[in-house]
N, C-alpha and C positions, 0 to 999 in steps of 0.2 A: 727671395734673394737666391740666385743661383750660385752655388759653390763651383770653383773651377773643377774641371773634369779630373777624375781619378782614373788613370789608365790601369786597368786590371790586366796584367800580362797572363792571359789564359792560354797562351800558345799562339800558333799561327792564326792570323785573322784578327788579332787584337780587338777582342770584345771590349766594350766601354761601359763604365759605370759613372753616372752623374747623380749627385745628391743635392736636393733642393730643400732648404728649410722653410717651413711655414713662416717663421720669424727667427732672426738671429738673436733676439733678446729673450732672456728668461730671468728667473730669480731662484734663490735657494728654495727648495720645496715646490718649485714650479715644474715645468715639463719642456721637453724638446720634441718637436714633431716635424715631419717632412715627408718627402718621397724620394725613393731610390729608383732610378730608371736604368735598366740593363738593356744595352743595345748590342745585338750579335754582330760579329765581324763577318768575314768572308766565308768562314766555315763554322760548323757547329762546335761548341766548346762545353766542356764539363766544369762544374765547380762544386765544392763540398758545402760551402756556406757563404753567405754574404751577411755581414753584420755592421752596425754602426756603434761606435764607442765614444763615451764622454771621457776626455783625457785632461789632466792637469799637469803642468810642468812644475816640479817640486825641487827644492834645494835639499841636497843630502850633505850632511857635515861629517867629514872624517877627522882623523886625528890631526893631520897636517894640512888638509885642503878640503875644499867643498866642490861639489859638481851638481849638475842638474839632470834629472831624468823624468820621463813621461810616465804617469801612473794612471791607469784606467780605473774609473770609479762609477761607471754606469754603462750599460750596453743593451742592445736589442738585436735579436736575430731577424734579419729582413727576409732571407730566403734560405731554405735548406738545400740539400744536395739535389741538383737538377742539371739540365742541359739547356743552354741558350742556343737556339737555332740561328743559322746564318741570316742576318738581316732582321731578326725578330726584335721587337721592342716590348719590354715588360716593365710596367710601373707598379711599384709596391709601396704603399704608405707605411710609415712607422711612427712610433711615439713611445716615450718612456719618461719616468719621473726623474727629476733632478734631486739628488740628496739634499736634505735640509742644511747640512754643513758644508755645502759646496762653497768655495771661495768666491767672493764677488770681484769682478774685474773692472768695473766702471762705476763712477759716481757722477750723476748728472751727465754732462757732456765730456767728462774727463776719464780717460783710460788710466788705470793705476799702473804705473810703470813696474814691470817685473811680473805682472799677473798674466797668466796664459792658460785659458781653458778653451778647449776646442773639440770639434767633432771629427772623428776619423772613420772612414769607410774602409773596411777590411774585406778582402776577397780570399777565401781559402780555396786553393786549387791543388790538384794532385801534384805533390812534390814541393809545395811551398805555400807562402802566404804573401800577397801583395798588401802592405800596410797602408798604402794611400797617403795622402797629405793630411796635415792637421789644419783645419780651418777654424777661425775664431768664433766662439760663442760669447756673446756679451751678457755677463751675469751681473745684474744690478741688485743692490742691497734691498732687503726687506724694509718696509716702512719703519719698523722698530730699530733696525740697524742704522738706517739713515738718520733717525732721530738721535741715536747715540753719537754719531759722527758730528752732527750739528751741535749737540749739547757740548761736546768736548771743545769744539771751535769757540763756542760762546764762553767757555771757561778759560780760554786763552791757550789751550793746547794746539800746537801747530803741526799739521800733517807733515811727516818726514818721509814716509815710504811704507811699503808693504812687501811681504814675501810669503811664500808657502813652503813650510818645512816638513820634511818627512819625519814621522813619529806620531805619538799619541799623547794626549793629556786627558785627565779625568773627565769623563763624559763625552769624549770624542768617539765618533763612529767611523771615521775614515782613517786611512793609514798616513794622514798628513793633516796639518792645521795651518790656518792663515794667521799671520801676525800683522796688525796695522800699527805703525809706529808713530809716536808723537813727541815733539820737543815740548818741554814743560813751560808753563806760563812764567812770567817774570818773578812772581813771588816764590816759586819753587826751584828756580835755577840755583845751582850750587848744592842743592839738597838731593835732587834726583837728576839723573842723566837723561832718562827717556821713559816714557810710558808706552807699554805694549798692550794692545787689546786683541783678544781672540774671542770670536763669537761661536757659541755652540748652540745652534738653533734646533728646534724641534717643532712639531705641530702646535704646541701650546704657547711657545715664546722662545726666548733665547737666554742662555747664560752669557754674561759678559765677564770674561776672565781678564783681570788687571794684573800686570806685572811691572815693577819699576826697577831701575838701576840694574839693567841686564848684566849678568856675568855668566854667559854661557847658554842662556835660553831656558825655556820652560822645563826642559827635560833633564837638566843638569842634576846629577846625583846630590841628594841632601838639600835641595832647594825647596822653600815654601813656594807654592804656586802663586801666592799673593792674594789679592782680593777677588771676590766673585759676587756678581750682582745678577739677580734674576728679574727679567722683565717679560711681561706678556706681550702678545702682538698688538694689544689694544693700547699699550702705553706709548703714545706718540706725542705727548705734550713735552716740548723741548725744555721748557723751564723746569718742570717737575723732574724730568730725567736728569737734567744738569745738576739739580740739587742732590739727587741720589748719588750721582757719580762723584760730585765734589766731596760728599760725606764719606763715600767708600775710599777714595784716594787718601783723604786726611786720616781716616781711621787706620788705614794701612800704614801711613807714615808715623802715626803715634805708636802703633804696635812695634814698629821697627826702630823707633827712636830718632827719626830724622825730622820730626815735627814736634 
């Protein structure tokens, strides 16, 4: 899949950079690979570095308002300081690992609204940086994460939305975390407003962080994080995972007094 050209303004002659991914699809803990092709313009041009970056758009909450910003959480240098000659074409393969706690952006054929993870090609040139465009990378959930989503659906929790928030929770390795939000099933309506799920994956499995009745988010001062369930990557039986999730939610409810 060819990404649209990123015009690197290297001065007169307008050298060009094109990035082509081997595949636009990946998973947490997977990889991103492709080729960057540099094509010289009408004159030789110097650059300090060409690199590709994995970027997520995250929500930042202030006192009175919130905003979004792009955060880089993976990168690979494609080319170091060099000169691209007029008319020269240079193709350079690249590849790097995707962090285990990368947000997923699509489930099945559905893109999760509000989720934005992409690849950006940056060209460092004397006197400045051309940041290029951000092109989508489709991050699909790990099998165990997909099992949790299916199990919650089976329990009657209805998907409501997802977002990526700046900050850290216990066990988090990135400067942001993903929250997947669910409306409660009929028998829990009026007792909880919402169930929020955060996945903290690693090579052995994933922690499933459960939070209910949101009043300011996981990072609010003095809040209990809620329930936490540990699953290995091999635990993909939907019925078994549903039973564990149901028990965890009800245990949390009993502890907090709404069950």
